[in-house]
PDB file of the backbone (N, CA, C, O) and the ligand in Angstrom, with CONECT records:
HET     ZN  A 101       1
ATOM      1  N   MET A   1     254.087  93.794   8.730  1.00  0.00           N
ATOM      2  CA  MET A   1     254.058  92.727   7.721  1.00  0.00           C
ATOM      3  C   MET A   1     253.532  93.316   6.409  1.00  0.00           C
ATOM      4  O   MET A   1     252.481  93.957   6.390  1.00  0.00           O
ATOM      5  N   PRO A   2     254.260  93.100   5.319  1.00  0.00           N
ATOM      6  CA  PRO A   2     253.789  93.666   4.048  1.00  0.00           C
ATOM      7  C   PRO A   2     252.513  92.987   3.565  1.00  0.00           C
ATOM      8  O   PRO A   2     252.281  91.805   3.820  1.00  0.00           O
ATOM      9  N   GLN A   3     251.714  93.742   2.881  1.00  0.00           N
ATOM     10  CA  GLN A   3     250.476  93.217   2.313  1.00  0.00           C
ATOM     11  C   GLN A   3     250.841  92.261   1.169  1.00  0.00           C
ATOM     12  O   GLN A   3     251.674  92.603   0.330  1.00  0.00           O
ATOM     13  N   PRO A   4     250.246  91.096   1.125  1.00  0.00           N
ATOM     14  CA  PRO A   4     250.559  90.220  -0.007  1.00  0.00           C
ATOM     15  C   PRO A   4     250.101  90.852  -1.313  1.00  0.00           C
ATOM     16  O   PRO A   4     249.024  91.444  -1.389  1.00  0.00           O
ATOM     17  N   ALA A   5     250.931  90.719  -2.334  1.00  0.00           N
ATOM     18  CA  ALA A   5     250.597  91.321  -3.619  1.00  0.00           C
ATOM     19  C   ALA A   5     249.325  90.700  -4.178  1.00  0.00           C
ATOM     20  O   ALA A   5     248.555  91.356  -4.880  1.00  0.00           O
ATOM     21  N   GLU A   6     249.121  89.453  -3.863  1.00  0.00           N
ATOM     22  CA  GLU A   6     248.036  88.697  -4.478  1.00  0.00           C
ATOM     23  C   GLU A   6     247.324  87.935  -3.369  1.00  0.00           C
ATOM     24  O   GLU A   6     247.915  87.043  -2.759  1.00  0.00           O
ATOM     25  N   PRO A   7     246.057  88.273  -3.095  1.00  0.00           N
ATOM     26  CA  PRO A   7     245.364  87.542  -2.018  1.00  0.00           C
ATOM     27  C   PRO A   7     245.392  86.030  -2.226  1.00  0.00           C
ATOM     28  O   PRO A   7     245.539  85.267  -1.271  1.00  0.00           O
ATOM     29  N   ALA A   8     245.251  85.605  -3.479  1.00  0.00           N
ATOM     30  CA  ALA A   8     245.229  84.169  -3.738  1.00  0.00           C
ATOM     31  C   ALA A   8     246.538  83.506  -3.305  1.00  0.00           C
ATOM     32  O   ALA A   8     246.538  82.387  -2.791  1.00  0.00           O
ATOM     33  N   ALA A   9     247.652  84.212  -3.519  1.00  0.00           N
ATOM     34  CA  ALA A   9     248.943  83.644  -3.131  1.00  0.00           C
ATOM     35  C   ALA A   9     249.028  83.485  -1.618  1.00  0.00           C
ATOM     36  O   ALA A   9     249.593  82.513  -1.117  1.00  0.00           O
ATOM     37  N   ALA A  10     248.458  84.451  -0.897  1.00  0.00           N
ATOM     38  CA  ALA A  10     248.459  84.364   0.562  1.00  0.00           C
ATOM     39  C   ALA A  10     247.599  83.188   1.025  1.00  0.00           C
ATOM     40  O   ALA A  10     247.984  82.446   1.929  1.00  0.00           O
ATOM     41  N   VAL A  11     246.432  83.025   0.399  1.00  0.00           N
ATOM     42  CA  VAL A  11     245.540  81.927   0.775  1.00  0.00           C
ATOM     43  C   VAL A  11     246.226  80.580   0.533  1.00  0.00           C
ATOM     44  O   VAL A  11     246.092  79.645   1.322  1.00  0.00           O
ATOM     45  N   GLU A  12     246.953  80.509  -0.559  1.00  0.00           N
ATOM     46  CA  GLU A  12     247.559  79.225  -0.927  1.00  0.00           C
ATOM     47  C   GLU A  12     248.784  78.873  -0.095  1.00  0.00           C
ATOM     48  O   GLU A  12     249.406  77.832  -0.307  1.00  0.00           O
ATOM     49  N   GLN A  13     249.128  79.736   0.846  1.00  0.00           N
ATOM     50  CA  GLN A  13     250.176  79.337   1.791  1.00  0.00           C
ATOM     51  C   GLN A  13     249.670  78.286   2.763  1.00  0.00           C
ATOM     52  O   GLN A  13     250.457  77.653   3.467  1.00  0.00           O
ATOM     53  N   PHE A  14     248.362  78.101   2.802  1.00  0.00           N
ATOM     54  CA  PHE A  14     247.762  77.188   3.770  1.00  0.00           C
ATOM     55  C   PHE A  14     247.094  76.008   3.074  1.00  0.00           C
ATOM     56  O   PHE A  14     246.639  76.117   1.936  1.00  0.00           O
ATOM     57  N   ASP A  15     247.042  74.879   3.778  1.00  0.00           N
ATOM     58  CA  ASP A  15     246.197  73.777   3.336  1.00  0.00           C
ATOM     59  C   ASP A  15     244.746  74.213   3.517  1.00  0.00           C
ATOM     60  O   ASP A  15     244.460  75.057   4.366  1.00  0.00           O
ATOM     61  N   CYS A  16     243.834  73.657   2.739  1.00  0.00           N
ATOM     62  CA  CYS A  16     242.428  74.026   2.903  1.00  0.00           C
ATOM     63  C   CYS A  16     241.731  73.063   3.857  1.00  0.00           C
ATOM     64  O   CYS A  16     241.732  71.853   3.630  1.00  0.00           O
ATOM     65  N   PRO A  17     241.127  73.601   4.939  1.00  0.00           N
ATOM     66  CA  PRO A  17     240.412  72.724   5.878  1.00  0.00           C
ATOM     67  C   PRO A  17     239.146  72.121   5.271  1.00  0.00           C
ATOM     68  O   PRO A  17     238.649  71.106   5.758  1.00  0.00           O
ATOM     69  N   THR A  18     238.626  72.739   4.215  1.00  0.00           N
ATOM     70  CA  THR A  18     237.350  72.281   3.646  1.00  0.00           C
ATOM     71  C   THR A  18     237.575  71.188   2.610  1.00  0.00           C
ATOM     72  O   THR A  18     237.056  70.081   2.755  1.00  0.00           O
ATOM     73  N   CYS A  19     238.340  71.486   1.572  1.00  0.00           N
ATOM     74  CA  CYS A  19     238.511  70.495   0.506  1.00  0.00           C
ATOM     75  C   CYS A  19     239.818  69.719   0.655  1.00  0.00           C
ATOM     76  O   CYS A  19     240.096  68.810  -0.127  1.00  0.00           O
ATOM     77  N   GLU A  20     240.617  70.077   1.658  1.00  0.00           N
ATOM     78  CA  GLU A  20     241.809  69.316   2.036  1.00  0.00           C
ATOM     79  C   GLU A  20     242.899  69.316   0.989  1.00  0.00           C
ATOM     80  O   GLU A  20     243.757  68.433   0.992  1.00  0.00           O
ATOM     81  N   VAL A  21     242.884  70.307   0.077  1.00  0.00           N
ATOM     82  CA  VAL A  21     244.026  70.422  -0.828  1.00  0.00           C
ATOM     83  C   VAL A  21     245.209  70.967  -0.025  1.00  0.00           C
ATOM     84  O   VAL A  21     245.039  71.608   1.012  1.00  0.00           O
ATOM     85  N   LEU A  22     246.395  70.696  -0.527  1.00  0.00           N
ATOM     86  CA  LEU A  22     247.594  71.133   0.169  1.00  0.00           C
ATOM     87  C   LEU A  22     247.979  72.538  -0.255  1.00  0.00           C
ATOM     88  O   LEU A  22     247.542  73.031  -1.295  1.00  0.00           O
ATOM     89  N   ALA A  23     248.802  73.175   0.565  1.00  0.00           N
ATOM     90  CA  ALA A  23     249.329  74.492   0.228  1.00  0.00           C
ATOM     91  C   ALA A  23     249.953  74.455  -1.167  1.00  0.00           C
ATOM     92  O   ALA A  23     250.604  73.481  -1.546  1.00  0.00           O
ATOM     93  N   GLY A  24     249.741  75.526  -1.916  1.00  0.00           N
ATOM     94  CA  GLY A  24     250.279  75.599  -3.277  1.00  0.00           C
ATOM     95  C   GLY A  24     249.259  75.231  -4.337  1.00  0.00           C
ATOM     96  O   GLY A  24     249.500  75.428  -5.528  1.00  0.00           O
ATOM     97  N   SER A  25     248.112  74.693  -3.911  1.00  0.00           N
ATOM     98  CA  SER A  25     247.076  74.304  -4.860  1.00  0.00           C
ATOM     99  C   SER A  25     245.846  75.184  -4.687  1.00  0.00           C
ATOM    100  O   SER A  25     245.608  75.741  -3.615  1.00  0.00           O
ATOM    101  N   THR A  26     245.070  75.301  -5.760  1.00  0.00           N
ATOM    102  CA  THR A  26     243.796  76.003  -5.671  1.00  0.00           C
ATOM    103  C   THR A  26     242.788  75.110  -4.961  1.00  0.00           C
ATOM    104  O   THR A  26     243.001  73.904  -4.829  1.00  0.00           O
ATOM    105  N   CYS A  27     241.693  75.704  -4.506  1.00  0.00           N
ATOM    106  CA  CYS A  27     240.621  74.909  -3.921  1.00  0.00           C
ATOM    107  C   CYS A  27     239.954  74.071  -5.006  1.00  0.00           C
ATOM    108  O   CYS A  27     239.998  74.390  -6.194  1.00  0.00           O
ATOM    109  N   ARG A  28     239.344  73.003  -4.555  1.00  0.00           N
ATOM    110  CA  ARG A  28     238.785  72.024  -5.475  1.00  0.00           C
ATOM    111  C   ARG A  28     237.309  71.819  -5.165  1.00  0.00           C
ATOM    112  O   ARG A  28     236.908  71.783  -4.001  1.00  0.00           O
ATOM    113  N   THR A  29     236.510  71.686  -6.208  1.00  0.00           N
ATOM    114  CA  THR A  29     235.091  71.385  -5.996  1.00  0.00           C
ATOM    115  C   THR A  29     234.915  69.884  -5.778  1.00  0.00           C
ATOM    116  O   THR A  29     235.830  69.095  -6.012  1.00  0.00           O
ATOM    117  N   ARG A  30     233.714  69.506  -5.324  1.00  0.00           N
ATOM    118  CA  ARG A  30     233.454  68.082  -5.137  1.00  0.00           C
ATOM    119  C   ARG A  30     233.508  67.340  -6.457  1.00  0.00           C
ATOM    120  O   ARG A  30     233.759  66.135  -6.483  1.00  0.00           O
ATOM    121  N   GLY A  31     233.276  68.048  -7.556  1.00  0.00           N
ATOM    122  CA  GLY A  31     233.329  67.412  -8.867  1.00  0.00           C
ATOM    123  C   GLY A  31     234.736  67.283  -9.421  1.00  0.00           C
ATOM    124  O   GLY A  31     234.917  66.786 -10.532  1.00  0.00           O
ATOM    125  N   GLY A  32     235.740  67.725  -8.662  1.00  0.00           N
ATOM    126  CA  GLY A  32     237.120  67.558  -9.122  1.00  0.00           C
ATOM    127  C   GLY A  32     237.596  68.670 -10.035  1.00  0.00           C
ATOM    128  O   GLY A  32     238.551  68.489 -10.791  1.00  0.00           O
ATOM    129  N   LYS A  33     236.928  69.840  -9.971  1.00  0.00           N
ATOM    130  CA  LYS A  33     237.354  70.974 -10.773  1.00  0.00           C
ATOM    131  C   LYS A  33     237.952  72.050  -9.885  1.00  0.00           C
ATOM    132  O   LYS A  33     237.775  72.049  -8.667  1.00  0.00           O
ATOM    133  N   VAL A  34     238.669  72.973 -10.528  1.00  0.00           N
ATOM    134  CA  VAL A  34     239.203  74.114  -9.790  1.00  0.00           C
ATOM    135  C   VAL A  34     238.024  74.983  -9.363  1.00  0.00           C
ATOM    136  O   VAL A  34     237.230  75.411 -10.200  1.00  0.00           O
ATOM    137  N   ALA A  35     237.910  75.244  -8.061  1.00  0.00           N
ATOM    138  CA  ALA A  35     236.811  76.074  -7.554  1.00  0.00           C
ATOM    139  C   ALA A  35     236.982  77.505  -8.040  1.00  0.00           C
ATOM    140  O   ALA A  35     238.105  77.957  -8.265  1.00  0.00           O
ATOM    141  N   SER A  36     235.860  78.228  -8.204  1.00  0.00           N
ATOM    142  CA  SER A  36     235.938  79.613  -8.685  1.00  0.00           C
ATOM    143  C   SER A  36     236.382  80.559  -7.584  1.00  0.00           C
ATOM    144  O   SER A  36     236.830  81.671  -7.862  1.00  0.00           O
ATOM    145  N   LYS A  37     236.263  80.126  -6.337  1.00  0.00           N
ATOM    146  CA  LYS A  37     236.769  80.930  -5.226  1.00  0.00           C
ATOM    147  C   LYS A  37     237.265  80.008  -4.129  1.00  0.00           C
ATOM    148  O   LYS A  37     236.933  78.824  -4.081  1.00  0.00           O
ATOM    149  N   TYR A  38     238.078  80.594  -3.243  1.00  0.00           N
ATOM    150  CA  TYR A  38     238.658  79.800  -2.155  1.00  0.00           C
ATOM    151  C   TYR A  38     237.624  79.598  -1.060  1.00  0.00           C
ATOM    152  O   TYR A  38     236.754  80.445  -0.856  1.00  0.00           O
ATOM    153  N   HIS A  39     237.719  78.485  -0.360  1.00  0.00           N
ATOM    154  CA  HIS A  39     236.785  78.211   0.722  1.00  0.00           C
ATOM    155  C   HIS A  39     237.059  79.162   1.890  1.00  0.00           C
ATOM    156  O   HIS A  39     238.213  79.366   2.266  1.00  0.00           O
ATOM    157  N   PRO A  40     235.999  79.744   2.464  1.00  0.00           N
ATOM    158  CA  PRO A  40     236.196  80.707   3.562  1.00  0.00           C
ATOM    159  C   PRO A  40     237.056  80.192   4.714  1.00  0.00           C
ATOM    160  O   PRO A  40     237.878  80.957   5.219  1.00  0.00           O
ATOM    161  N   PRO A  41     236.916  78.934   5.163  1.00  0.00           N
ATOM    162  CA  PRO A  41     237.790  78.517   6.282  1.00  0.00           C
ATOM    163  C   PRO A  41     239.270  78.590   5.924  1.00  0.00           C
ATOM    164  O   PRO A  41     240.122  78.681   6.807  1.00  0.00           O
ATOM    165  N   ARG A  42     239.578  78.551   4.617  1.00  0.00           N
ATOM    166  CA  ARG A  42     240.972  78.646   4.201  1.00  0.00           C
ATOM    167  C   ARG A  42     241.442  80.093   4.227  1.00  0.00           C
ATOM    168  O   ARG A  42     242.490  80.387   4.802  1.00  0.00           O
ATOM    169  N   PHE A  43     240.679  81.014   3.608  1.00  0.00           N
ATOM    170  CA  PHE A  43     241.203  82.386   3.597  1.00  0.00           C
ATOM    171  C   PHE A  43     241.066  83.067   4.960  1.00  0.00           C
ATOM    172  O   PHE A  43     241.700  84.093   5.204  1.00  0.00           O
ATOM    173  N   MET A  44     240.242  82.503   5.847  1.00  0.00           N
ATOM    174  CA  MET A  44     240.186  83.030   7.217  1.00  0.00           C
ATOM    175  C   MET A  44     241.505  82.795   7.963  1.00  0.00           C
ATOM    176  O   MET A  44     241.760  83.419   8.992  1.00  0.00           O
ATOM    177  N   LEU A  45     242.333  81.898   7.440  1.00  0.00           N
ATOM    178  CA  LEU A  45     243.642  81.662   8.051  1.00  0.00           C
ATOM    179  C   LEU A  45     244.607  82.807   7.766  1.00  0.00           C
ATOM    180  O   LEU A  45     245.649  82.922   8.412  1.00  0.00           O
ATOM    181  N   VAL A  46     244.258  83.655   6.796  1.00  0.00           N
ATOM    182  CA  VAL A  46     245.099  84.800   6.448  1.00  0.00           C
ATOM    183  C   VAL A  46     244.536  86.028   7.166  1.00  0.00           C
ATOM    184  O   VAL A  46     243.449  86.493   6.822  1.00  0.00           O
ATOM    185  N   PRO A  47     245.257  86.559   8.156  1.00  0.00           N
ATOM    186  CA  PRO A  47     244.683  87.672   8.943  1.00  0.00           C
ATOM    187  C   PRO A  47     244.202  88.831   8.079  1.00  0.00           C
ATOM    188  O   PRO A  47     243.172  89.433   8.382  1.00  0.00           O
ATOM    189  N   GLN A  48     244.925  89.156   7.009  1.00  0.00           N
ATOM    190  CA  GLN A  48     244.537  90.305   6.186  1.00  0.00           C
ATOM    191  C   GLN A  48     243.257  90.055   5.399  1.00  0.00           C
ATOM    192  O   GLN A  48     242.649  91.000   4.895  1.00  0.00           O
ATOM    193  N   LEU A  49     242.845  88.813   5.288  1.00  0.00           N
ATOM    194  CA  LEU A  49     241.680  88.502   4.446  1.00  0.00           C
ATOM    195  C   LEU A  49     240.446  88.147   5.264  1.00  0.00           C
ATOM    196  O   LEU A  49     239.408  87.780   4.712  1.00  0.00           O
ATOM    197  N   ARG A  50     240.566  88.258   6.590  1.00  0.00           N
ATOM    198  CA  ARG A  50     239.441  87.832   7.437  1.00  0.00           C
ATOM    199  C   ARG A  50     238.185  88.641   7.195  1.00  0.00           C
ATOM    200  O   ARG A  50     237.079  88.147   7.412  1.00  0.00           O
ATOM    201  N   ALA A  51     238.338  89.880   6.749  1.00  0.00           N
ATOM    202  CA  ALA A  51     237.165  90.725   6.526  1.00  0.00           C
ATOM    203  C   ALA A  51     236.506  90.458   5.175  1.00  0.00           C
ATOM    204  O   ALA A  51     235.415  90.957   4.900  1.00  0.00           O
ATOM    205  N   GLU A  52     237.174  89.666   4.334  1.00  0.00           N
ATOM    206  CA  GLU A  52     236.627  89.433   2.996  1.00  0.00           C
ATOM    207  C   GLU A  52     235.454  88.457   3.052  1.00  0.00           C
ATOM    208  O   GLU A  52     235.397  87.585   3.919  1.00  0.00           O
ATOM    209  N   LEU A  53     234.530  88.616   2.122  1.00  0.00           N
ATOM    210  CA  LEU A  53     233.427  87.662   2.014  1.00  0.00           C
ATOM    211  C   LEU A  53     233.778  86.530   1.064  1.00  0.00           C
ATOM    212  O   LEU A  53     233.285  85.409   1.193  1.00  0.00           O
ATOM    213  N   GLU A  54     234.636  86.844   0.115  1.00  0.00           N
ATOM    214  CA  GLU A  54     235.085  85.802  -0.802  1.00  0.00           C
ATOM    215  C   GLU A  54     236.418  86.201  -1.397  1.00  0.00           C
ATOM    216  O   GLU A  54     236.732  87.384  -1.526  1.00  0.00           O
ATOM    217  N   VAL A  55     237.189  85.205  -1.754  1.00  0.00           N
ATOM    218  CA  VAL A  55     238.460  85.428  -2.452  1.00  0.00           C
ATOM    219  C   VAL A  55     238.407  84.570  -3.705  1.00  0.00           C
ATOM    220  O   VAL A  55     238.386  83.341  -3.640  1.00  0.00           O
ATOM    221  N   LYS A  56     238.387  85.246  -4.848  1.00  0.00           N
ATOM    222  CA  LYS A  56     238.223  84.516  -6.102  1.00  0.00           C
ATOM    223  C   LYS A  56     239.532  83.862  -6.542  1.00  0.00           C
ATOM    224  O   LYS A  56     240.622  84.378  -6.296  1.00  0.00           O
ATOM    225  N   THR A  57     239.393  82.740  -7.181  1.00  0.00           N
ATOM    226  CA  THR A  57     240.546  82.082  -7.784  1.00  0.00           C
ATOM    227  C   THR A  57     240.949  82.887  -9.021  1.00  0.00           C
ATOM    228  O   THR A  57     240.099  83.173  -9.864  1.00  0.00           O
ATOM    229  N   PRO A  58     242.230  83.260  -9.149  1.00  0.00           N
ATOM    230  CA  PRO A  58     242.624  84.049 -10.325  1.00  0.00           C
ATOM    231  C   PRO A  58     242.336  83.297 -11.626  1.00  0.00           C
ATOM    232  O   PRO A  58     242.439  82.072 -11.687  1.00  0.00           O
ATOM    233  N   ALA A  59     241.976  84.048 -12.651  1.00  0.00           N
ATOM    234  CA  ALA A  59     241.617  83.436 -13.938  1.00  0.00           C
ATOM    235  C   ALA A  59     242.748  82.568 -14.477  1.00  0.00           C
ATOM    236  O   ALA A  59     242.509  81.556 -15.136  1.00  0.00           O
ATOM    237  N   ASP A  60     243.999  82.980 -14.185  1.00  0.00           N
ATOM    238  CA  ASP A  60     245.106  82.197 -14.746  1.00  0.00           C
ATOM    239  C   ASP A  60     245.334  80.869 -14.019  1.00  0.00           C
ATOM    240  O   ASP A  60     246.178  80.068 -14.421  1.00  0.00           O
ATOM    241  N   ARG A  61     244.561  80.645 -12.931  1.00  0.00           N
ATOM    242  CA  ARG A  61     244.661  79.340 -12.259  1.00  0.00           C
ATOM    243  C   ARG A  61     243.611  78.370 -12.800  1.00  0.00           C
ATOM    244  O   ARG A  61     243.545  77.212 -12.386  1.00  0.00           O
ATOM    245  N   GLY A  62     242.803  78.858 -13.722  1.00  0.00           N
ATOM    246  CA  GLY A  62     241.901  77.956 -14.425  1.00  0.00           C
ATOM    247  C   GLY A  62     240.671  77.527 -13.665  1.00  0.00           C
ATOM    248  O   GLY A  62     240.360  76.336 -13.656  1.00  0.00           O
ATOM    249  N   PRO A  63     239.927  78.463 -13.005  1.00  0.00           N
ATOM    250  CA  PRO A  63     238.690  78.042 -12.332  1.00  0.00           C
ATOM    251  C   PRO A  63     237.739  77.361 -13.308  1.00  0.00           C
ATOM    252  O   PRO A  63     237.543  77.838 -14.426  1.00  0.00           O
ATOM    253  N   GLY A  64     237.154  76.258 -12.890  1.00  0.00           N
ATOM    254  CA  GLY A  64     236.232  75.509 -13.745  1.00  0.00           C
ATOM    255  C   GLY A  64     236.909  74.404 -14.535  1.00  0.00           C
ATOM    256  O   GLY A  64     236.243  73.508 -15.053  1.00  0.00           O
ATOM    257  N   ARG A  65     238.230  74.465 -14.627  1.00  0.00           N
ATOM    258  CA  ARG A  65     238.945  73.392 -15.329  1.00  0.00           C
ATOM    259  C   ARG A  65     239.221  72.234 -14.370  1.00  0.00           C
ATOM    260  O   ARG A  65     239.063  72.369 -13.156  1.00  0.00           O
ATOM    261  N   ALA A  66     239.630  71.111 -14.922  1.00  0.00           N
ATOM    262  CA  ALA A  66     239.969  69.962 -14.081  1.00  0.00           C
ATOM    263  C   ALA A  66     241.070  70.352 -13.109  1.00  0.00           C
ATOM    264  O   ALA A  66     242.065  70.972 -13.487  1.00  0.00           O
ATOM    265  N   TRP A  67     240.875  69.979 -11.853  1.00  0.00           N
ATOM    266  CA  TRP A  67     241.826  70.358 -10.808  1.00  0.00           C
ATOM    267  C   TRP A  67     243.071  69.493 -10.878  1.00  0.00           C
ATOM    268  O   TRP A  67     242.993  68.279 -11.069  1.00  0.00           O
ATOM    269  N   GLU A  68     244.217  70.133 -10.721  1.00  0.00           N
ATOM    270  CA  GLU A  68     245.472  69.391 -10.600  1.00  0.00           C
ATOM    271  C   GLU A  68     246.225  69.948  -9.419  1.00  0.00           C
ATOM    272  O   GLU A  68     246.149  71.138  -9.114  1.00  0.00           O
ATOM    273  N   MET A  69     246.946  69.077  -8.765  1.00  0.00           N
ATOM    274  CA  MET A  69     247.720  69.527  -7.614  1.00  0.00           C
ATOM    275  C   MET A  69     248.794  70.510  -8.065  1.00  0.00           C
ATOM    276  O   MET A  69     249.457  70.301  -9.081  1.00  0.00           O
ATOM    277  N   GLY A  70     248.955  71.576  -7.299  1.00  0.00           N
ATOM    278  CA  GLY A  70     249.987  72.548  -7.593  1.00  0.00           C
ATOM    279  C   GLY A  70     251.336  72.064  -7.101  1.00  0.00           C
ATOM    280  O   GLY A  70     251.441  70.989  -6.510  1.00  0.00           O
ATOM    281  N   PRO A  71     252.371  72.860  -7.344  1.00  0.00           N
ATOM    282  CA  PRO A  71     253.696  72.479  -6.853  1.00  0.00           C
ATOM    283  C   PRO A  71     253.697  72.400  -5.331  1.00  0.00           C
ATOM    284  O   PRO A  71     253.108  73.246  -4.657  1.00  0.00           O
ATOM    285  N   ALA A  72     254.353  71.393  -4.801  1.00  0.00           N
ATOM    286  CA  ALA A  72     254.375  71.212  -3.348  1.00  0.00           C
ATOM    287  C   ALA A  72     255.114  72.365  -2.692  1.00  0.00           C
ATOM    288  O   ALA A  72     256.204  72.739  -3.125  1.00  0.00           O
ATOM    289  N   VAL A  73     254.531  72.916  -1.668  1.00  0.00           N
ATOM    290  CA  VAL A  73     255.192  73.942  -0.872  1.00  0.00           C
ATOM    291  C   VAL A  73     254.949  73.593   0.590  1.00  0.00           C
ATOM    292  O   VAL A  73     254.017  72.860   0.919  1.00  0.00           O
ATOM    293  N   ASP A  74     255.780  74.112   1.443  1.00  0.00           N
ATOM    294  CA  ASP A  74     255.569  73.885   2.868  1.00  0.00           C
ATOM    295  C   ASP A  74     254.422  74.758   3.340  1.00  0.00           C
ATOM    296  O   ASP A  74     254.433  75.970   3.126  1.00  0.00           O
ATOM    297  N   ALA A  75     253.448  74.160   3.971  1.00  0.00           N
ATOM    298  CA  ALA A  75     252.307  74.922   4.460  1.00  0.00           C
ATOM    299  C   ALA A  75     252.738  75.831   5.599  1.00  0.00           C
ATOM    300  O   ALA A  75     253.533  75.450   6.458  1.00  0.00           O
ATOM    301  N   ALA A  76     252.197  77.032   5.585  1.00  0.00           N
ATOM    302  CA  ALA A  76     252.398  77.927   6.716  1.00  0.00           C
ATOM    303  C   ALA A  76     251.587  77.401   7.892  1.00  0.00           C
ATOM    304  O   ALA A  76     250.575  76.725   7.707  1.00  0.00           O
ATOM    305  N   VAL A  77     252.027  77.709   9.071  1.00  0.00           N
ATOM    306  CA  VAL A  77     251.296  77.271  10.260  1.00  0.00           C
ATOM    307  C   VAL A  77     250.307  78.360  10.639  1.00  0.00           C
ATOM    308  O   VAL A  77     250.709  79.485  10.935  1.00  0.00           O
ATOM    309  N   PRO A  78     249.000  78.037  10.633  1.00  0.00           N
ATOM    310  CA  PRO A  78     248.028  79.080  10.993  1.00  0.00           C
ATOM    311  C   PRO A  78     248.199  79.517  12.439  1.00  0.00           C
ATOM    312  O   PRO A  78     248.631  78.748  13.297  1.00  0.00           O
ATOM    313  N   GLU A  79     247.848  80.771  12.682  1.00  0.00           N
ATOM    314  CA  GLU A  79     247.845  81.249  14.056  1.00  0.00           C
ATOM    315  C   GLU A  79     246.818  80.447  14.842  1.00  0.00           C
ATOM    316  O   GLU A  79     245.753  80.110  14.326  1.00  0.00           O
ATOM    317  N   ALA A  80     247.139  80.154  16.062  1.00  0.00           N
ATOM    318  CA  ALA A  80     246.209  79.391  16.877  1.00  0.00           C
ATOM    319  C   ALA A  80     244.918  80.181  17.057  1.00  0.00           C
ATOM    320  O   ALA A  80     244.940  81.357  17.419  1.00  0.00           O
ATOM    321  N   ALA A  81     243.812  79.527  16.802  1.00  0.00           N
ATOM    322  CA  ALA A  81     242.524  80.175  17.013  1.00  0.00           C
ATOM    323  C   ALA A  81     242.226  80.200  18.501  1.00  0.00           C
ATOM    324  O   ALA A  81     242.407  79.208  19.207  1.00  0.00           O
ATOM    325  N   THR A  82     241.773  81.333  18.954  1.00  0.00           N
ATOM    326  CA  THR A  82     241.500  81.425  20.386  1.00  0.00           C
ATOM    327  C   THR A  82     240.010  81.539  20.645  1.00  0.00           C
ATOM    328  O   THR A  82     239.589  81.627  21.798  1.00  0.00           O
TER     329      THR A  82
HETATM  330 ZN    ZN A 101     239.161  74.498  -0.300  1.00  0.00          ZN2+
END
């Protein structure tokens, strides 16, 4: 499997279990802003990123700005946790 060019793009293939945003959107803070990094339960769904301690939201996605839903995409199905 090729390495994703952009970790953030790989993370956004999944819905976030923490803030419940849908695939295609950045993580959201409780205050309704774009989070500065993705929630760990979300990037743990990406096998290549499991060793990471944090995955930052790219600057061009506007961390700290008001959160808006991204374009709808079909969520990838996470591997079953064993
Ligand atoms: Zn999240």
